[in-house]
C-alpha positions as CSV (number, residue, x, y, z in Angstrom):
1,M,135.6,100.0,91.9
2,R,136.3,102.1,95.0
3,I,133.1,103.7,96.3
4,A,132.4,106.2,99.1
5,L,129.2,106.3,101.2
6,C,129.0,110.0,102.2
7,Q,126.8,109.9,105.3
8,I,126.4,113.6,106.2
9,N,124.2,115.6,108.5
10,T,122.2,118.1,106.4
11,V,120.0,121.0,107.7
12,A,116.5,121.3,106.1
13,G,116.5,124.5,104.1
14,D,120.1,125.5,104.7
15,I,121.2,124.9,101.1
16,P,124.6,126.8,101.4
17,E,125.6,124.7,104.4
18,N,124.5,121.5,102.8
19,V,126.5,122.3,99.7
20,R,129.5,123.0,101.8
21,R,129.2,119.6,103.5
22,I,128.7,117.8,100.2
23,A,131.8,119.4,98.7
24,A,133.9,118.6,101.8
25,A,132.8,115.0,101.9
26,A,133.4,114.6,98.1
27,T,136.9,116.0,98.4
28,D,137.6,113.6,101.3
29,A,136.2,110.7,99.2
30,R,138.4,111.6,96.2
31,R,141.4,111.9,98.5
32,Q,140.8,108.3,99.5
33,N,140.8,107.4,95.7
34,A,137.0,106.8,95.5
35,R,135.6,106.6,92.0
36,L,131.9,106.8,92.9
37,A,130.4,108.8,95.9
38,L,126.9,108.4,97.1
39,F,125.0,111.0,99.2
40,P,121.7,110.6,101.0
41,E,118.2,111.5,99.6
42,L,117.5,115.3,99.0
43,T,121.0,116.2,100.2
44,I,120.9,119.6,98.6
45,C,117.8,120.9,100.3
46,G,117.9,118.8,103.5
47,Y,115.3,116.2,104.5
48,P,112.5,116.5,105.1
49,P,111.9,120.0,103.5
50,R,108.1,119.6,103.9
51,D,106.2,122.8,102.9
52,L,109.4,124.7,102.0
53,L,108.8,122.9,98.7
54,D,105.7,125.1,98.2
55,R,108.1,128.1,97.9
56,R,109.2,128.5,94.3
57,A,112.2,130.5,95.4
58,F,113.4,127.6,97.6
59,V,113.2,125.1,94.7
60,D,115.0,127.7,92.5
61,E,117.8,128.0,94.9
62,N,118.1,124.3,95.2
63,L,118.4,124.0,91.4
64,R,121.0,126.7,91.1
65,A,123.0,125.0,93.9
66,I,123.1,121.6,92.2
67,E,124.3,123.3,88.9
68,A,126.9,125.3,90.7
69,L,128.1,122.3,92.8
70,A,128.6,120.3,89.6
71,G,131.4,122.6,88.6
72,E,133.1,122.4,92.1
73,L,133.3,118.7,92.6
74,P,136.3,116.6,91.6
75,A,136.0,116.1,87.9
76,D,137.0,112.5,88.0
77,L,134.7,111.5,90.8
78,A,131.2,110.3,89.9
79,V,128.8,111.7,92.5
80,L,125.2,110.7,93.1
81,V,123.5,113.5,95.1
82,G,119.9,114.0,96.1
83,F,118.0,117.2,95.1
84,V,114.6,118.5,94.1
85,D,114.1,118.5,90.3
86,R,111.5,120.5,88.4
87,T,111.1,119.7,84.7
88,D,108.5,122.4,83.9
89,E,110.1,125.5,82.6
90,K,107.0,127.5,83.5
91,R,107.7,126.7,87.2
92,S,104.1,125.4,87.6
93,G,105.2,123.2,90.6
94,V,105.7,119.8,89.0
95,L,108.4,118.5,91.4
96,Y,110.5,115.3,91.6
97,N,112.4,113.8,94.4
98,A,115.6,113.4,92.4
99,A,119.2,112.3,92.3
100,A,121.8,113.9,90.0
101,L,124.9,112.1,88.6
102,V,127.6,114.7,88.6
103,L,130.6,113.8,86.5
104,G,133.2,115.8,84.7
105,G,132.0,119.1,86.0
106,R,128.4,118.8,84.9
107,I,125.1,117.0,85.6
108,A,125.5,113.9,83.4
109,Q,122.1,112.3,84.2
110,R,119.0,112.8,86.4
111,F,117.0,110.1,88.2
112,H,113.5,110.6,89.7
113,K,112.1,108.7,92.6
114,R,109.3,106.4,91.6
115,L,107.7,105.3,94.9
116,L,106.4,108.1,97.0
117,P,105.5,107.1,100.6
118,A,102.3,108.5,102.1
119,Y,102.1,106.7,105.4
120,D,103.3,107.1,109.0
121,V,105.6,110.2,109.1
122,F,105.8,110.4,105.3
123,D,103.8,112.6,102.9
124,E,105.7,112.8,99.7
125,R,102.7,112.5,97.4
126,R,101.8,115.9,98.7
127,Y,104.8,117.4,96.9
128,F,106.2,115.1,94.3
129,R,105.2,113.3,91.1
130,P,106.4,109.7,90.6
131,G,109.4,109.5,88.2
132,E,109.6,107.8,84.8
133,L,113.2,108.4,83.8
134,P,115.7,105.5,83.3
135,L,117.3,104.2,86.5
136,T,120.8,103.2,85.4
137,F,124.1,104.6,84.2
138,D,127.4,103.2,83.1
139,L,130.7,103.8,84.9
140,D,134.0,102.0,84.2
141,G,132.3,99.1,82.6
142,Q,129.7,98.6,85.2
143,R,126.0,99.6,85.1
144,I,124.8,101.2,88.3
145,G,121.1,101.1,89.2
146,V,119.9,104.2,91.1
147,L,117.1,103.8,93.7
148,I,115.9,106.6,96.0
149,C,114.9,105.4,99.5
150,E,111.4,104.0,99.2
151,D,112.2,102.7,95.7
152,A,113.9,99.7,97.4
153,W,111.2,99.1,100.0
154,N,108.8,97.3,97.6
155,A,111.3,94.6,96.9
156,T,111.7,91.0,98.4
157,D,109.0,90.2,101.0
158,S,108.8,93.7,102.4
159,P,105.5,94.5,104.2
160,L,105.1,97.4,101.8
161,R,104.9,95.2,98.7
162,Q,101.2,95.7,98.6
163,E,101.6,99.5,98.8
164,Y,102.7,99.8,95.2
165,T,102.2,98.2,91.8
166,H,105.7,99.0,90.6
167,D,109.1,97.6,91.7
168,P,112.0,99.9,90.8
169,V,114.5,97.2,91.9
170,A,113.2,94.9,89.2
171,A,113.3,97.9,86.7
172,C,116.9,98.4,87.5
173,I,117.6,94.7,86.8
174,E,115.7,94.9,83.5
175,E,117.9,97.8,82.5
176,G,121.0,95.6,83.2
177,A,122.2,96.9,86.5
178,D,125.3,95.2,87.9
179,V,125.2,97.2,91.1
180,L,122.3,98.7,93.0
181,A,122.7,102.1,94.8
182,N,120.2,103.5,97.2
183,L,120.2,107.1,98.3
184,S,118.2,107.1,101.5
185,A,116.7,109.3,104.3
186,S,115.3,106.4,106.4
187,P,114.4,107.5,109.9
188,F,115.6,105.6,112.9
189,T,113.2,103.5,115.0
190,L,114.1,100.6,117.3
191,S,112.3,98.2,115.1
192,K,114.3,99.3,112.1
193,R,117.6,98.5,113.7
194,A,117.7,95.0,112.3
195,A,114.8,95.2,109.8
196,R,116.4,97.7,107.4
197,Q,119.6,95.8,107.3
198,D,117.8,92.5,106.8
199,M,115.7,93.9,104.0
200,F,118.6,95.3,102.0
201,A,120.6,92.1,102.5
202,A,117.6,90.2,101.2
203,I,117.5,92.4,98.1
204,A,121.2,91.9,97.4
205,R,120.8,88.2,97.8
206,E,117.7,87.9,95.7
207,Q,119.2,89.9,92.9
208,A,122.7,88.5,93.3
209,R,124.2,91.9,93.0
210,P,126.1,94.2,95.4
211,L,123.9,96.9,97.0
212,L,125.1,100.3,98.2
213,L,123.1,102.2,100.9
214,A,123.9,105.8,101.7
215,N,121.6,106.8,104.5
216,L,121.2,110.2,106.1
217,V,122.5,110.9,109.6
218,G,121.3,113.6,112.0
219,A,117.9,114.8,113.3
220,T,115.3,117.1,112.1
221,D,112.5,118.1,114.5
222,D,111.1,114.8,115.7
223,L,112.9,112.6,113.2
224,I,116.2,110.9,114.0
225,F,118.4,109.5,111.2
226,D,120.9,106.9,112.3
227,G,123.1,106.6,109.2
228,S,124.4,103.0,109.3
229,S,125.1,103.3,105.6
230,A,126.3,99.9,104.3
231,V,127.5,97.8,101.4
232,F,125.9,94.3,100.9
233,G,127.4,91.6,98.8
234,P,125.6,89.6,96.2
235,T,125.0,86.8,98.7
236,G,123.5,89.3,101.2
237,N,126.6,89.4,103.4
238,L,127.4,92.7,105.0
239,W,130.6,93.9,103.4
240,A,131.0,97.3,105.0
241,R,129.0,99.6,107.3
242,A,129.4,103.2,108.4
243,Q,129.1,104.5,112.0
244,R,125.7,104.9,113.5
245,F,124.5,108.4,114.7
246,S,127.5,110.3,113.4
247,E,128.8,111.6,110.1
248,H,131.1,109.3,108.3
249,V,132.7,109.1,104.8
250,L,133.1,105.3,104.4
251,V,135.4,104.4,101.5
252,C,135.8,100.8,100.4
253,E,136.2,98.5,97.5
254,L,133.4,96.3,96.2
255,L,135.0,93.4,98.1
256,P,133.8,91.3,101.0
257,E,133.9,92.4,104.6
258,Q,136.2,95.3,104.9
259,A,135.0,97.9,107.4
260,I,132.1,97.1,109.7
261,A,131.6,99.8,112.3
262,P,130.3,98.4,115.7
263,Q,126.8,99.3,116.8
264,A,124.9,99.3,120.1
265,E,123.7,95.8,120.7
266,T,120.6,96.6,122.7
267,D,117.5,98.6,122.2
268,A,118.4,100.7,125.2
269,G,121.8,101.5,123.8
270,A,120.4,102.4,120.4
271,A,117.7,104.6,122.0
272,L,120.3,106.4,124.1
273,D,122.5,107.1,121.1
274,G,119.5,108.3,119.1
275,L,118.2,110.6,121.9
276,V,121.6,112.2,122.3
277,L,121.8,112.9,118.6
278,G,118.2,114.2,118.5
279,V,118.8,116.7,121.3
280,R,122.1,117.8,119.9
281,D,120.8,118.4,116.4
282,Y,117.5,120.0,117.5
283,A,119.4,122.5,119.7
284,R,122.0,123.2,117.1
285,K,119.7,123.5,114.1
286,C,117.3,125.7,116.0
287,G,120.0,128.0,117.3
288,F,120.2,126.9,120.9
289,R,123.5,126.3,122.7
290,Q,122.2,125.5,126.2
291,A,119.3,123.8,127.8
292,V,117.2,124.0,131.0
293,L,114.9,121.4,132.6
294,G,113.1,120.7,135.8
295,L,114.9,118.3,138.1
296,S,112.4,116.4,140.2
297,G,114.7,113.7,141.5
298,G,112.6,111.2,139.5
299,V,113.7,108.8,136.8
300,D,112.3,110.8,133.8
301,S,114.0,114.1,134.5
302,S,117.2,112.2,135.5
303,L,117.4,110.6,132.1
304,V,116.6,113.8,130.2
305,A,119.3,115.6,132.2
306,A,121.8,112.8,131.3
307,V,120.9,112.9,127.6
308,A,121.2,116.7,127.6
309,A,124.6,116.7,129.3
310,E,125.9,114.1,126.8
311,A,124.4,116.0,123.8
312,L,125.4,119.6,124.7
313,G,128.1,119.2,127.4
314,P,127.5,119.4,131.1
315,D,128.4,123.1,131.2
316,K,125.5,123.8,128.9
317,V,122.8,122.3,131.0
318,L,120.9,123.9,133.9
319,G,118.7,121.8,136.2
320,I,116.2,123.4,138.5
321,A,114.5,121.8,141.4
322,M,111.2,123.5,142.4
323,P,109.9,122.0,145.6
324,T,106.6,122.6,147.3
325,R,105.3,121.3,150.7
326,Y,104.7,117.9,149.0
327,S,108.3,117.4,147.8
328,S,110.3,114.8,149.7
329,E,113.8,115.4,151.0
330,G,114.8,112.2,149.2
331,S,113.8,113.6,145.8
332,L,115.6,116.9,146.4
333,A,118.7,115.0,147.5
334,D,118.5,112.7,144.4
335,A,118.3,115.7,142.1
336,A,121.3,117.3,143.7
337,T,123.3,114.0,143.6
338,L,122.4,113.6,139.9
339,A,123.5,117.1,139.0
340,Q,126.8,116.7,140.8
341,G,127.4,113.3,139.1
342,L,126.6,114.8,135.7
343,G,128.5,118.0,136.3
344,I,125.6,120.2,135.4
345,E,124.5,123.4,137.1
346,H,121.8,122.9,139.8
347,R,119.6,125.5,141.3
348,V,116.7,125.3,143.8
349,I,113.7,127.6,143.5
350,D,111.2,127.1,146.2
351,I,107.7,127.7,144.7
352,D,105.6,126.9,147.8
353,S,104.9,130.5,148.6
354,T,103.7,131.0,145.0
355,F,101.5,127.9,145.3
356,Q,100.1,129.4,148.6
357,S,99.2,132.6,146.8
358,F,97.2,130.6,144.3
359,L,95.4,128.7,147.1
360,D,94.6,132.0,148.8
361,T,93.4,133.6,145.6
362,L,91.5,130.8,144.0
363,T,89.9,128.9,146.9
364,P,87.1,131.3,147.7
365,T,86.0,131.6,144.1
366,L,86.3,127.9,143.3
367,E,84.3,127.0,146.4
368,A,81.6,129.5,145.5
369,L,81.3,128.0,142.1
370,G,80.4,124.6,143.5
371,P,81.8,121.6,145.4
372,A,85.0,119.9,144.2
373,P,84.6,116.7,142.3
374,A,85.5,113.4,143.9
375,V,88.9,113.4,142.1
376,D,90.1,117.0,142.0
377,T,93.5,117.7,140.5
378,T,93.0,121.4,140.3
379,F,95.7,122.4,142.8
380,E,98.0,119.5,141.7
381,N,98.0,121.0,138.3
382,I,98.6,124.5,139.5
383,Q,101.9,123.3,141.1
384,A,102.9,121.8,137.7
385,R,101.9,125.0,135.9
386,I,103.9,127.2,138.4
387,R,106.9,125.0,137.5
388,G,106.2,125.5,133.8
389,V,106.0,129.3,134.2
390,T,109.2,129.3,136.3
391,L,111.2,127.2,133.7
392,M,109.9,129.4,130.9
393,A,111.0,132.5,132.7
394,V,114.5,131.1,132.9
395,S,114.4,130.0,129.3
396,N,113.3,133.5,128.2
397,R,115.9,135.3,130.3
398,L,118.8,133.0,129.3
399,G,117.8,131.9,125.9
400,H,118.0,128.2,126.9
401,L,116.0,125.4,125.2
402,L,113.5,124.1,127.7
403,L,113.4,120.3,127.6
404,T,110.3,118.5,128.8
405,T,110.6,115.3,130.7
406,G,107.3,113.4,130.2
407,N,107.5,109.8,129.1
408,K,105.2,108.0,126.6
409,S,103.1,106.1,129.2
410,E,102.1,109.3,131.0
411,I,101.5,111.3,127.8
412,A,99.4,108.4,126.4
413,V,96.9,108.5,129.3
414,G,97.1,112.2,130.1
415,Y,99.0,111.8,133.3
416,C,100.7,115.2,132.6
417,T,99.7,118.8,132.9
418,L,99.0,121.0,129.9
419,Y,100.9,124.3,130.2
420,G,102.8,122.7,133.1
421,D,105.2,119.8,132.7
422,M,104.3,119.7,129.0
423,A,105.5,123.2,128.4
424,G,108.8,123.5,126.5
425,G,110.6,123.2,123.2
426,L,111.4,119.5,122.9
427,A,109.9,116.4,124.4
428,V,113.0,114.3,124.7
429,I,111.6,111.0,126.0
430,S,107.9,111.3,124.9
431,D,108.3,108.1,122.9
432,L,109.9,106.0,125.6
433,P,107.5,103.9,127.7
434,K,108.1,104.3,131.4
435,T,109.5,100.8,131.8
436,F,111.9,101.4,128.9
437,V,113.0,104.7,130.6
438,Y,114.5,102.5,133.4
439,D,116.3,100.3,130.8
440,V,117.9,103.4,129.2
441,C,118.9,104.8,132.6
442,R,120.7,101.5,133.4
443,E,122.4,101.6,130.0
444,Y,123.6,105.1,130.7
445,N,125.0,104.0,134.1
446,G,126.6,101.0,132.6
447,R,128.5,103.0,130.0
448,A,129.5,105.5,132.7
449,G,130.8,102.6,134.9
450,R,129.1,104.2,137.9
451,D,125.7,105.2,139.2
452,V,125.5,108.7,137.8
453,I,121.7,108.3,137.9
454,P,121.4,107.3,141.6
455,K,120.2,103.9,142.5
456,T,117.5,105.4,144.7
457,V,116.0,107.0,141.6
458,L,115.7,103.6,139.9
459,T,114.3,101.8,143.0
460,K,111.8,104.2,144.6
461,P,108.1,104.2,143.6
462,P,107.5,106.9,140.9
463,S,105.6,109.9,142.2
464,A,104.5,113.3,140.9
465,E,104.7,114.5,144.6
466,L,101.7,116.9,144.1
467,R,99.8,115.7,147.2
468,P,100.7,113.9,150.4
469,D,102.1,110.3,150.1
470,Q,101.3,110.2,146.4
471,T,102.5,107.5,144.0
472,D,101.8,107.1,140.3
473,Q,100.1,103.8,141.0
474,D,97.4,105.6,143.0
475,S,96.1,106.7,139.6
476,L,97.5,104.2,137.2
477,P,98.0,100.5,137.0
478,P,101.5,99.1,137.4
479,Y,103.7,100.4,134.6
480,D,104.6,97.0,133.3
481,V,100.9,96.3,132.8
482,L,100.1,99.8,131.5
483,D,103.0,99.7,129.0
484,A,101.9,96.3,127.7
485,I,98.4,97.5,127.0
486,L,99.6,100.7,125.4
487,A,102.0,98.8,123.2
488,R,99.0,97.0,121.8
489,L,96.6,99.9,121.6
490,V,99.1,102.5,120.2
491,E,101.9,100.8,118.5
492,G,100.0,97.6,117.5
493,E,96.8,99.6,116.8
494,E,94.8,96.7,118.2
495,S,91.1,97.0,119.2
496,Q,90.0,96.7,122.8
497,T,88.6,93.2,121.9
498,E,92.0,92.1,120.7
499,V,93.8,93.4,123.8
500,I,91.3,91.7,126.1
501,A,91.8,88.5,124.1
502,A,95.5,88.7,124.9
503,G,94.6,88.3,128.6
504,F,94.1,91.8,130.0
505,E,91.2,92.7,132.3
506,P,88.3,94.1,130.2
507,E,87.6,97.0,132.6
508,L,91.2,98.1,132.7
509,V,91.6,97.9,128.9
510,A,88.4,100.0,128.4
511,R,89.7,102.6,130.9
512,I,93.1,102.9,129.3
513,A,91.6,103.1,125.8
514,H,89.3,105.8,127.0
515,L,92.2,107.8,128.6
516,V,94.2,107.6,125.3
517,R,91.2,108.8,123.3
518,I,90.2,111.8,125.5
519,N,93.8,113.1,125.9
520,E,94.5,113.6,122.2
521,Y,93.9,117.3,122.7
522,K,96.8,117.5,125.2
523,R,99.2,115.7,122.9
524,R,98.3,117.9,120.0
525,Q,99.7,120.9,122.1
526,M,102.9,119.3,123.3
527,P,106.3,120.1,121.8
528,P,107.7,117.9,119.1
529,G,109.0,114.6,120.6
530,L,111.9,112.5,119.4
531,I,110.7,109.4,117.6
532,V,112.1,106.1,118.8
533,T,109.3,103.5,118.5
534,S,107.3,102.3,115.4
535,K,104.4,104.5,116.4
536,A,105.0,107.8,118.2
537,F,102.6,110.5,119.2
538,G,103.4,112.9,116.4
539,P,103.0,113.2,112.6
540,G,102.9,109.5,112.2
541,R,99.7,109.2,114.3
542,R,97.0,111.5,113.1
543,Y,93.8,110.9,115.1
544,P,91.1,113.5,115.3
545,I,90.6,115.2,118.7
546,A,86.9,115.1,118.4
547,H,85.8,111.6,117.6
548,G,83.5,109.0,119.1
549,Y,85.0,105.7,118.1
550,Q,85.2,103.4,121.0
551,G,86.8,100.3,119.5
C-alpha cells in the first residue's frame, strides 16, 4: 500500500486556511499515487484550540468543514484527518478529540481519542471526553488501527504507562490491526528528539507491525511542533521519515528504508531550527511581518537577532542599540558588527539624557523617603525600563513585533527587569540556559561558515552594563554552576536536599532556590516563550506566586 504522511502547518482557529492546506496536501498525495493519507491531530481546527472549544459556533464551523471537505477530497484516496467531534445533537458540549476516515466523498468512519493528557502543557480533560468507538477500519485487505497522539504513549515501557489504565495500542491489536496509524500533535523538546522515535520504534517492534506517525509541524504561541513524521517497520527499523521543522508530504510504500530525511545531529542544531520556526510562525500567525529588538552587543541579543533574521529575513529585522554612560565602546562595536554581518538594519538611540532626567527627577524624592538599601538596583532598572519604553515606541509606530532577549538562567533567578528588558511580544530564548545560548551561537556561526556573531561576543564576560565595571558574576555564580543547579531545581524538580547531595554548596543552593521562588511574579508577566527544554517557564510549570514552600 502506498501511504502519504501529510505533515502540514495549521493555524489554531483558522478553519478555512486549514481546510485549504488539507485539500492541497491530499491532492499532492493522490498525484503521487497514495492510497492512504494521514494528517495530524485536530487538523481541521488547528492545535491547540484551547478555550476556542468553549465556543459552540467554533465547533459547529469545524463540523461543517469536515463534512464539506469530504466531498472535495479525491474519492479514491482514504484520508485520516483530525477534527473535533460532538455526538450530542443538543449541542450540550460533549466533545471528542477525533479523527475522520474520509473515503468516497463521505465520512466513512469516526475515531475518538481515548487517552486525554492533563500534564505539563496539556489540558485535554478540560475539553474532551474519552472515546469508546472502535479503533480500526479495513482498506484493500488490510486492517488499520487508528491512534490519536497520546493513545500510543501508554504502550511499551513509556514513563506514562502508570498515567492510564487503558492501552489503545493493545485494543487495536485485539481488533485485528495489521498496521498502526498515529495522528499526532507532539510538541518539540530537546529530550524528545530521540525519545519519541525510540518509543514508536519500540511499539512497532513489540507489536510486530508497521507503524505510521503523522506529526504536526509549525508553532502555536509557545509550542513548537517539529514534524519528523515517520514510518517504522515491524522490527522497529525506521523505514521513512519526513523533514523536521518544515511542511512535507511524504509518500512511500510500506517497504523498508525508502526516504529518511536528514536531521540536525546536535541539541544546539535542533534548538536553532526550532527557534527559527517558532519566531517565523508566531510572527506570521499573529499578523506581524517585521521585528524589532534591542541590540546590546551581548550574546543573548546577538542570538535573538540571528534567529529573527533567519526566520523573517534580514530586511525585516531592526536592531536598536541604546547606550548610556555605562555602555562600553566594545559592546556598541559588537552590536554594529553583528548587524552588518546579519544584514539587518541597525540604529543607535542614546538614552543617557533620558536617564539623567530620571535621576534629576527621582533622586530628591527617593532620598527624602529614606536611605538606599545596601544593594540598590533602582537606577539600574530605570535604564532597562527606558529601553523597554523606547523599543515599544518603535514597535507601536512601525507595527513591528518586539522580541525580548532574556535567557532562562536570568529569568529563573529574576536577573531581568519587569517592564524593561522583559517587555515585548515573544521571549525567543527564555527556555535556553545561558551556557546553551553560547552553544547555539556557535552552531549558527558554524552553519554560516564565518563569525557572524563576533568572537568577542562569545569570549567577553557577560554584563548588563548598568553600573561601572559590572559583570553578571558580581550578582550570580558562574553560569555553568548556576545552570547545573537550575537544571536540577526546575527541569528535574529536585528538592534542595537532593541538589546539595549532588555536590553543590548548601548556601548557594538555598539562595538560588529562594530566587527562583520569589521571582515567579515576574515570570507570570513576561511574554510567551518558545519551549525547548522538558520544563519551561510557561503553561507546563504552574507554581503559585504566593506560596511558602521552602523545599
